[in-house]
N, C-alpha and C positions, 0 to 999 in steps of 0.2 A: 326517692324524691320527697320533698316536703309537701304536706297538704296545702291546697289553695283555698283557705277558708272563705275568701271573698266570693269565689265562683261557686263553691259548695253552697253557700247561703243563697246565692242567686238561683242555683238549680233547685234548691228546696222550696224557695218562694214560688218559682214557676210551677213546680210540681204540685204544690198545694193548690195554687190558683187554678191551673188548667186541668189537672187530672180529677180533682174533686168536682170541678164544674162539669167535666165530661161525663164522669161515671155516676157520681151521687145524684146530680140533678136529672141525668138521663134516666136512671133507674127509679128515682122518686116519682118522676112524671109518669112512669109506667105503672105505678102502684106497688113497687117492690119494697120501698123503704117506709111504708106507712102513710105516704101522702096521697092525696086524691089522684085518681087516674087522669091523665091528660086527655084532652078531646081527641077523638079519632079523626083522621084526615080522610076525606072522601076518596083521594086518589091512591090510598094504600090498600093492598090486598088484605082481605080479612080484617079490616080495621076494627070491627067490633070485638074481635078476640083479644085485643090489647088489654081489655079490662079484666080478663079472666085470670091472668097470672097472679098468683100469690106466692110468698116466699116458700111455703112448703112444697110447692110444685117444682121448685128448682133444686130440690135435694138430689144429689147424685146417687143413683141406684146401682149403676154398673159401669165399669171401665174395662174395655178390652184393648189389649195391645196386639197389633197385627203386623208382624214383620213381613216385608215384601222385598223382592228384588226386581226392579224394573229395568229392562234392557236399554242400553244406549242405542241411539240411531247409528247408522254405519260410519259416518265421518267422525262424529265425536268418539265412537267406540275405539277406533284405532289410535286416537290421540290421548284419550283419558287412560287407556291401558298403560301408557308410559309413566304417568305420575299419580293419577287419582282413580285407580280401578275400583276402589271401594265406594265411590260416590253412588253406585247403583243400589245400595242397601238403604231402605227406608223403614221407619217404624210409624205406622198409622195408629192413632188413638181414637177409639170410638167411645163416646160418653152417652149413657142413657139416663135421662132425668125421670123423677117420679111422675112428672106430667106426661111421660111417654115420648117426649121430644128427644131426638138423637143429634149429637154434634160430632164432627170429625176434625181432627188435626193431624199433622205429621211433621216429622223431621228426618233429615238424613241421619242415618244411624251413627255415622262416624265423622260428622261435620264438627267444626271446632266449638260450636255452641248449640245448646238447646235440646239435648237428649233427655227424655223423661225416664226417671229411674223407678224401680219397684217401690222405693220408699215414698216417692212423690204420689204414686197411685194409691198407696195405703193411706196417706194423709188426706187425699181428696175424697176417698170413698165415704159416702154418707154425709158429706158436707154440703153447704149451700153453694151452688156453682157461682152465683153472682158475688159471693164473698171472697172467692178464690181467684177469679179470672184475671185479676190484675197482678198476680204473683208471678213474676218472671222466673223465679227459681223452680217452678214446676216443669220447666222445659217447654220448648215450642209446641210439641205435639199436643200435650195436655192443655196448654193455655189456649191454643187456637180452638181445640174441641170445646172447651168451656164457653168461649165467646160464641161459637157457632150454635151450641145447644141453647144458651140463654136467649140469643137473638131469635132463634126459631120458636122458642116458647112464647116470646113476646110478639111474634109475627112481624119483626122488623129486620132490615139488613144490619149487619154488624156495624157499619159506619155510624148508625144512630146511637150506639153505645160508646163510641169513641169521641164524638164531637159534632160540630156543625158541618154539613156537607158543603164543600167549597168548589168542587168541580164534578162534572158529570162524566168526564173521560180522563183517563190517566195514561201517561206515556210509559211504554215498556221497551226494554232493550233485549236484543238477542245476545246470548253469551256463549263463548267457547274458550277453552284453554288455548295456550300457544300451540301453533300447528304450522305445517309447511304452507307456503304461499298458495298452492293450488287448492288446498283444503280450506283456507280462509275464503278463497273465491267461491268455492262450492257452497259453503255455509252462508255467505252473504247473499248469494243468488236465492237460496232457499228462504232466508229471512225476508228478502224483498218480496218474494212470491207470496209470503204469508202476511204481508201488510206492514212489516217492520221498517223503520227508517233509521235505526241505530243499532250498532254492533259493538259490544264491549268484549275486549280480549286482552291477552297478555303480550307485552313487549319484552323480549328476552334476547340476551347476547348470543344465545345458541341457535337463533334463527336470524335471517336477514330481514330486519323490520322494514327496511325501505322496499325490498322486493315484495314483501307481504302486502304492503300498502299499494304498490303498483298493480299487483295481481287483482286486488279487490276493485281498484279504480277502473279496471277494464270491463267490469261486469255490473257496476252500479252507477247511478247518476250522482252528480255532485251534491245533491240534496241528502244523500245517504251518508250518515255520520259514523266514523270509526273512533271509538273511545278506547284508549290504550292505557292499561294498568302496568306500570313498570315494576311495581313492588320493590323499590329501592335500587334496582339493578343499574341505574345510571350513575349511582355511587356519589357523585358530588356535582355542584352547580357548574364548575368549570368545564367538566366533560359533558354534562347533560345539555347545556344550553345550545351548543352547535347542532346536536342531533335533533332536539325539539324544534329549533327554528327551521331546520332543513325539512322535517316532516310536515310542518304546518303550512308550507307552501301549497300543499295539496288541500283544496277546499273541503275535502271529505273528512279531514281530521276534526274531531269534535271536542273531546275533553282528554286531558292527561291526568292519570291518577298516580300519586305517590312516585314521582320520578326518582327521588333520592330519599334517604331516611327522613322520616317526618320529624324526628327530634332535631334535625339540623335547621334551626330557625333561620339563621342568616342565609344559608344556601337556598332555602325555599323562597324567602323573600326575593333574593336575586333572580330566581327563575320566574317568579310572578311578574317581576318588572321587565324581564327580557323577552318574554314570549307573549303572543296575543291569545293563544289558546287557553281556555279556562283550566285551572289546576284544581283537582279534587283531592281531598285527604280524608282518611278515616277520622271521624270525630273522636277526640280524646287524647291524641298525641300530635303535637304538644298539648298541654292542658288548654281547655277551651279559652280561658281568659287570655293566655299567651297568644294563642292562634288568632284571636280577634284583635288584640292590641297591636300585633305586628303585621296583621293581614298576610299570613303565610300562605293562604290559598283563596280561591274564588268561591269554593263551596265544599260541601262535605259528602262523605259516604256514611249513611246511618243504618244501623241494623240492631238486632237483638229482640228482646221481648217487648210487649205492647207498652208497658210502663216506661221502659228505657227509650223506646222510639219516640213516644210523645214528649218525654222530657227533653231529649236532644232536639227534636223538631221545634219545640218552643224556643230554645236558645237560638237555633238557626233563624227562626222568624224574627226574633228580637234584633239579630245582627244583620238581617236582610241577606243571608247566605243561602242560595239554593242548594239542594242536595238530591241524591238519588237514594231510594230505599234499597238495601241489599239484604233481602231475606231469601235464602237459598233452599230450594226443595222441589217438590212436584207442583202440579197445578193447584193443589190445596193451599200450599203456602203462597203461591202467586195470587190466588183469589183473596187471601187475607191481606196481603200487601196492598192490593187495590183499595181495600176499605180504609187502610191507614192513609194512603195517598189522598183519598177523598177529603180528609179532614185536616191535612197538614198543608198550610198555605205555600210553603217553600219547597214542597216535594215536586219540583218542576222538572228535574232531570229524569231521563228514562230509568225506571226501576230495573234492577238486576235480580232475577229470580231463578234462572238456570233451568227452568222446566222444559225448555226447548231441546235439551240434550237427549231426552228419552223418547222411546217409542209410544209411551202412553202417559197422559197427564194425571191419571186416576180419577178424572172427572168424566161424567157421561157425555159431556159436550165440551169442545175446546174453548179456551179464551180467545175470542176473535179480535184480531188487531186490524185496524184500518188506518192508513196514514200515520202509523206509529203509535196510535192510542187505542185503548180498549174502554168500553163502557163500564162504568162502576155499577155493580149489580144492585138492583132494588128489591129483589126477592128476599125472603127471610134468610137469616143466617149468612153463610158465605155467599149465597145467591147461586150456587151450583150444587148439583147432586153428585154424590160420590158413586163411582162405578163399583158396586159390590162384586160383580162378576170378575172385574180386573183384580180386585183384592184376593179373591179365591185363586185366580190363575197364577198370580205372581207370588203367592204366599210361600215363605221359606221358614226353616227353623231359625229362631233367634240366636244370634251369635254375640258373644260378649266382647271379644277383642277384634280390633280392626284387622282385616285380612291383608297380608303382604305377600302376594305371589312373587316369586323370584323374577326379576327383570333387570336386564343389562341395557344401559342407554349409551349410545355413541354420539358424540358431537364431532363434526368434521368441518374443515375449512379448505378452500380451494388449493392452498399450498401443500396439502397432504397431511397436515397435522390432524391428530385425532385425540379425543379424550373419552375415557370410559368411566362411568360411575354406575353404582348399583343402588337398588332401591333402599330407602330408609324413610323415616318420618318427615324429612325435610324436603319440601318441594323446591324451594329457591336455592338450588345447589351452588349457584355462583358465590354465595356468601359463606360457604363452608370453609373451615380451615383447610389450607392446602390448595385452594383454588384461586383465591384472591391474588391478583398479580400474574397468574399463569395463563388464565383463559383470555384469548384475544377479545378486545373490547368492541363489541358491536361492529364486527368486520363484515364486509360484503361477502355473500356466498356461504355464510354459516348455515349448517343444516344439522338436524337432530333426528335420530330414529331409534326405535326400540329394536334391539338385536334379537332375532328369533333364537330360541334355545334349541339347538340342533343335537343336544346331548353329546357334543364333541368335547375333546379335551381343551381346545382353545377357549371355547365359550366358558367352560367351568373355571379355567385358570383365570381368565379376565374377571369373571364375576367374583371369585373368591378374593382376588386382589383389590377389586374396586369396592368391596364391602368395607375395607379398612381405610382406603385412601384413593383419590382419583388416579387413574392410570393414563399417562401421557405417552403418545407415540409420535415420532417424527417420520416423515416420508423416507 
């Protein structure tokens, strides 16, 4: 694809204007860039300590990488085991400054973005934390830890380093992978009990999405919203529109994400014009200028490092496009996401952080949600304390490569047809060569399960065949 210089220039201008204003002025006002200290506010904890920080105090003295494996809760466990069993591995970063202040960050060890490498740690050691914290290339764990440490040293919440606080509470969504209807219902009941009013999940042709929605509708009120991410699997506008219009008859349907490939500009415009449910697309495809010019979606999904998130959030604000923040991890990442949401005007849709999947948030106290929102922390740093006992309890040896336990997946339909696939790096298996055109398209009664390994000859034969290509069986 050819570069889009017009939009690149726009992004650069926004970045210079907003990020420099957010970071440089914020740090200068705290006395870190040589300017006079700003006045202390009477309602801030330890306000007098804001004047004590000097650049030397922000030198990074020690960085610890703590690998942990946090168990899934029961319902997510039996579904994540099918496609994403490695999501329970985390790498927590602990940064100690010369001032004595300690900051924490983390990332999923095998998520698609954000892992901090050994070279990143070597580069940061001995540096000034405030000079590095905007560098997204350090990885999510180290970047969050630097923001946390600097903010704690200044005695301010992280959102003070990011910009002007625009909201006191921010919306959060409960997330789950695609799963059988009964499990959708169980998870939504739990989400509702914990104060959530939005549930984001996957729409897939290997489950009956209509039955999934019906199952949830039986246990939650109409005000509870179901946001469905199709990850391209509706394939094209002609086939997608009837399904989307049928589902949105249910008032619980909230947002559709990526119904068809995002590069299909004409198809996405047709979907936006045909359905009343808002359409969300990941920022960047198609190019932002194209997306805005043709109005291919109603809002965005934004994620990545702090630099990238604020840059994209500024463009969304200019275009009046709402978005949700999608920063995936434990409660540590969710807390950081809340600070970003506090300063981004159009971060209006419920954030997706996925920390609800696990038995522990790695925080000493949970993020409390009421009526779908949580209070933006005002205590220094992340505003939450990290549970050191949990870090010790869940600590494991660091592993370099993503684990891929053997697993055989069966998709079945009421007419007796079955398809078997075996694990690999591709989650969205409908789009693999050999499947397109063979798998029934969003048929009623579709069901998927993980086939237990009974050490029998049939399991091994199916698994070995399915590692190379899908295995189809007729009744």
